[in-house]
Steps between C-alpha positions, in 0.01 A plus 500: 500500500633843398516787751279796406673836535417862442795738465459878506765750396417862593696753296592853627252656259212300652466229238452146627612194313314185603624154406299184564656154492375155581136561396398321180239646269288812525434453870797732575273793398249396767782488765633844413173688421441635851864615533495670162178678591669651803818592315321701233499502119668210323709642214615172343501123543729232366375146523757229572504153353333375823196709411451299180557163667201289587452374855563128525194314614584138553217260533578142571242239422578144583302219352535158650331213322536146614374199308478156633478179310269215608723222377 
């Protein structure tokens, strides 16, 4: 399991650079929405490769079939 991190760099002129790692897919926008609303206007966004990845949903289905012979 990957650690989810939010990194903020605050520049002297007041700009804030936010970097999100460890969150796969568009859910990173849900995580950062409240913070961005408090920070103010978003000037630009760059999506990383993790944004375009699809979350892995593994479903395991086991089928057990036993047959018996009457001979």
